[in-house]
N, C-alpha and C positions, 0 to 999 in steps of 0.2 A: 406732391411729388408722384412723379411717376416714374416706378424702375422698369426696365425692360425684360421684354420676355425670354423664353425659353429658345435663343436665337439658333441654336444648334439643332431645332427641330425643324427648322424652314426646310421645305422643299428645294428651294435655289441652294441653299447650305449644302444639304445633302448629294444633291445633284453636282456639287461644284466640289467635294470634298470626299470622295466614296471611301479613302483609303483612311481618314481618321479615324483614332478611336469612339468607340459608340459607348453610349451610357445604358442605363436599363432600359429607359423607353426606347431605343435604338437610333438616339439624338448624336449628334455629336459632341461627346464630350469634353473637350477643351472649351467650346464656344458657351455650352450650360455651364462650366464650372463659372466661368467670366459671371455670366448674368445672375448663378447663387450667390457670388462675391458680394456684387453690386447692390443687390437686394439687401442682404445680411449688412453691409455698410452702410446703406444709405438708411434702412432702419434703425441704424443705433445714431445715423445724423438727426432723423426724426425726433428720437428719443433725444437727444443732447439738447435741441432746440426748445422741444417742450420746457426740458428743465430750466432753461437761460431766459424761455419767455413766456412765463408761465400765462398770460394774459394773452396769447396768441394759439390760434388752432390750426394745426396741421396735420392733413390726411394724406397720406402714404397708398397708393394703389399699387400691390406688387404683384405686377402681371408675370414673374416668376411663379410665384407660387401659385397662381392661376392656371397658369399653364400646364405645372406639374401635377397640381389637383385635377384637372381634366385629362390628362394620361393616364393619371394611376386610376381613377375611376370610369373610364370608357366605356367600358362595357355596362356600366348601371345609367351611365349619361346617355348611351343610343336607347338602350330599353325604354328610359323616360322619355325620351324624344319620341320614340314611335307606336307607344301608348298616347301619349297627347295629341301627335296627329290622328292616333285614331279616333281619340274621343272628341275631338274636336273640329275633325274632318267633315266638309261639305259632301254630304252624300253625289250632289249632282256629279258625273265622268266628267274628265276634263275634256275629253277625245270622243268625238261622236262617231 
């Protein structure tokens, strides 16, 4: 099962609704609250299904949680991206 991402952080949503309240990530708070609650309810449903059908396997992809993790750790992740691009970069110049 796949949840929905942090819809309030999409550039199109931010552009379309500039006056909506913002959350701590400067994203649209109402849209992200809907996504957060959706993820919470979907995870509870997966837990219930697992109890009802213990012989089945369910996987929940929490896109909202993943989006929030990236936003919360943006500086660390950018640093890792820069370091890995330096470590694995081809020394050949792209432009002559």
